[in-house]
C-alpha angles and dihedrals in degrees: 000000000000141000121310114262116273098173139035088253089059091051092051091047089054094044095248117144095177132010124228093214135019112202115208113197138180093217131067112270107267114172096210130117091240088069117077096214090056093052096048094045094048092046090053091045092052087058092054102265124133114229132185131187132228105189122201098341120200098261090200092062120064091199090067089072095053101057093106096036131234112329119230095229115013152320115254118206133194129169090215142264089311132039102270092233092053088046091054106038141046114223088262091063094252117135119255110241097220141029115214091198094060128080108270091004091276111168130227099027087135128051126247109271087019096185093055093046095048092046092053092045090055092046093054092054103032107031098176104036114106115252118206117187127196144143129091097308095053094039095055095043097044094118130031109302146168116264112207097193095060094026090229141116111251135201123245108294085234089073099038093050093046087229124151100220143011119217098200131189120023090328106203094124100039096046091057091049090050091050093050092047093051091044091053091057101258111148113243091238088061095053096102102127107070121109114236094033138109122206139173127236146158094216120065095161093109096050115107133191092015135147120222113218126209109283122259091248091051093050092045092053096039116034091193086068088059090055089052092049092049093053090055091047093049089053090052098058095098119088093217098052106017117121128214105265123213120198114190122217133182120283093037095291121146128192108209124198117199118211115276122276114263119266116268118257117233089256092054092044088052090050092052094051095041092063117118101267118171086223096218142058125291111278091236087078095058094096091056091052098263128268112311095212093066091069089063098055106022094099098030128100127217109219102167147008133204126049134223091190091102100201107180096224092052125093097203093104090061096042111032100010133226097279110098114227123191143195121231122258090245092056093049092046091050090055091046091055089052090053092050090058091057109111094229095049108122099188098272124114102201101205145356109193147068135220086335115014100209097052108099102152139026115284091247135357091247090076094067094059107020103025130236121314114271101211104034138051126229096234107016132116086355131347110280115249089238094053112124107216111192129142096175098104092048091048091050090051091051092049091053091049090049091053095054113114110254096027115116100172139004114206132194110215105148095087137277121234095226096193091056089047091051091050091063112097090200112079095196097103095040090053095047091044090059094041101045116008110049115097093208094295135045118211120217132164117227085151093192141003101222111098094214092053090044088056090059090045091052089235130135121267121276093254091064091056092047092052089050092051091050091050094046090050092050094050092049089051093049092049096043092241126149100204132149140227118223106200115195112221129192129205129202098019114157109280093033114115126174087272095061091041091055090048088055091052090050090052092052089047092055090048093047088229127135123181119216092208127051126188112220110205109272116204107217126171123281102017128121090232092056091053087053090051096050099038105027086230131110102230092206094067106005094241126139118260130192113252126196105212100148109105092215095053089045088056091050092051091049094046091052089066088057098037093149093064106104089213088063097053099105094045092048093047092050091049093050091050093047090046093052093243102121086138086080091062107082147061101290120112089250095057121110097203137007123241115257120242113234109272093010108107096173102056098085100112124114116241090244096060111118121240119243093026100095122153121236097202145014125273113320119226111236115214092204092116097057096090062054098253091318105352083151101130095127103358132103117263118238113244097170123125109285098216095243113138115250099206095089129041130200084243092060092043093056090047089055091051090055 
C-alpha cells in the first residue's frame, strides 16, 4: 500500500487507467487520519473505489484541474482542514504570514473561499461531471450564512460553488452512499435521499416531514429572520430528531438539507482509523521541508469525536454533533504501537483526545435512542441531572498507553472541560491527570470571568473555574508538582461591554497574571455567537444582546487584558475613561496604569508592573479559534507553546493572595 495517485504517472504505476473520484483539496496531501481528505479517500478506497488527489491546484489555470483526467463518478472538493478564510486572515483582517497545511508553510497557495473557487473551476472545464463538496468550509456554510470577511449575508455554498451535493459533517457514511448511488447509475440530481447531504431542487412536492425556513431574501433583508432560521437549524443537528430543512431562494430554487448521518458506532470508528494510512505527507513535499501541520499530530491519538459542551462560539455542534463517539482501546493501542515504531518517536505521546479530551461516552444513554435535548444543554448553565459523569474508561485507556514499552509520557493537550471534571465525585482521574499527563502546563478555557458574558459564551460561571483552580493547585502541592494553568481568555464576545472587559482586567490584576496572547472573538460561520454578532439577537431566546463591532472598541477590550504592556497604555487609558473607571488610573495598588506626567511619554506603567517583564509588541492575535474555537473536527490540534509566561503559576498567584 502506498500514497494515492497525484499524477498520471502514479496512476500508470498503480495500473489505473481511470479514477472513480478525483479529490481536489486546499491543503497539501497528508495521508494521516487527522486530515479529512485522507479519511474520506481511504474510506472510498476500502469500498473498492479508485481515488486520486489534486492538491492546491492553480485556480487561475484551468489545466490544473485536468492533471488526473475526467473521473468516472465525480469530483470531490474540500477547502481544507480549516475554513479558507480563517486559514488566511486574523480576526483583524490582517493576512496570516504562514500556512501550516502547505509545503514549507508557504501562505496563499489556495484562494479565498477555496471551495467556491474550486467548484467553479471544475464546472468551467467539466460541465457535466458531478461535483460533491464537503469538509469544514462546506459543512458550516451549507445554508445561507453571515460571512464576516465580506460583512455580507451569503447564499448556501452549494449554489455559489455550482456543486451538485454537499456531504456535510464527518462524511464517512454519506460519501459511501453517494458513491454507491452514482455507481448504480442514479443521476446526481436524483440523489436526494441520503442523510448528511444537502441538495438543490425546484420540486419539493415529494418531501415529507420538513420545515421551511425563512427565505434567503427575507433573511438578507431582516437579520432577525436569520436568527429565527438558525435556531431551527441548531435544533435539527441531531440525527434522531433532526428534520429535513427547506430554504427557499429566488427563481423557484430550494436548498434542502437532509437530517444528519447517524453517529458512528465504536466498531465503525475503529474501521475508519484502522485503514492503511501512510501517516505522513506525500514525499514530493520533502524538498520544501514537508508540511508543518504534521508535527502537531504525528504522535497524537484521536480517541473521540463530537462534543456535548455546547460552547456558543464553537461550530462543533453543526459539524460533528453533540453525541460523543469513541474508538475502542484496542484500536487506539494499535495506532500507538505504530507510532512507537516511527524512527523519530522519542517516547512521548503528545495527546490523547479530541474536541474535548475527557469526553469518552455520550452525556446520557437517552442520546443513543432519542437524541440530544433540543432546548437544553448537558453542562450549561449547570450540569443536567441526567448527566453521566465518569472518567473511568478514559483513565483506563491512559493507563494502558502509559504501560506500553517505549512510552515515557502520555500528555493531554487537546483541552479539558473543567466543569465536567469538577462534576465527577471520584478524584482518581483528576489526580492522575496532574501526576502523569500534564506537560508542564494544562490548558483550560474559562474565556471570561463575568457571569453575564459567560452566559452568552455558553460557559460555566466564574465560581466553577475558581473551584477548579483551587483543586488543581491543591493536587499539585500534594504531588510536589510545579505545573501551570493556561487559561484561554476571549475579548469582545457578544455581551461584553467595556464594563465587563475592565472587570476581567481587574481579575487578572488581582491574580498577578498577564497572558501574552489574547483571542479576540472571531465570527465564523454556523455558531450561535456569530449569529449574535451579525443580528444583535441571541437566537436561543430572541432577546437583544450588546455587540462590540467597532474595531477601536475591540482593540480597547483586547488591550485591557494586557494592560501592563506599555504599547497598550493609550488604549487602556481611553477604555478606563470611557468606562467611567478613572479610579484605576493612579498609584494605588488597585490601579491598572499610572497617570502620565506632561511631556513624559514613557511613564505609563502601573506601580504593580513587575520589572524585567516588558513586552516587545502589542497584543498578539491567537489563532486558537480557528479551528473556530474548536473547529477541530478533522484538523490537527496545536501543541505549540502558547506564549504564556512560565515564571508564575496560578498556584503561586493564589498563595500570594492569601
